[in-house]
C-alpha positions in Angstrom: 103.0 89.1 78.7 104.0 87.9 75.3 101.5 87.6 72.5 101.4 87.2 68.7 101.0 90.3 66.5 99.1 89.5 63.3 100.4 92.6 61.5 104.1 92.1 62.4 103.7 88.3 62.1 105.9 87.6 65.2 105.6 87.2 68.9 106.1 90.4 70.9 105.9 91.7 74.4 102.5 93.4 74.9 102.4 97.0 75.9 99.7 98.1 78.4 98.6 94.5 79.0 95.4 94.1 81.1 93.6 90.9 82.1 89.9 90.6 81.3 87.2 88.0 81.3 85.5 87.0 78.1 81.8 86.3 77.7 82.3 82.6 78.1 84.1 83.1 81.5 87.6 82.4 80.3 90.5 84.8 81.1 92.5 86.7 78.4 95.1 89.4 78.2 94.6 92.4 76.0 97.3 94.9 75.0 99.0 96.7 72.2 101.9 95.8 70.0 104.9 98.0 70.9 106.1 98.1 67.2 103.0 98.9 65.2 100.3 99.7 67.8 97.9 97.0 66.7 95.6 95.4 69.3 96.9 92.1 70.6 95.0 89.4 72.4 96.1 86.2 74.2 93.7 83.6 75.7 94.9 82.3 79.1 94.4 78.9 80.6 91.7 78.1 83.2 
């Protein structure tokens, strides 16, 4: 899953990506940036 890293300022492939459900019921992917290790988050469609 690809996401945007705020620290690197570019799109990267997430490491250890896991799907989770947010409080409002929408799905999202949560993972880490392979380059710097910062947490990445991507909101998915319904």
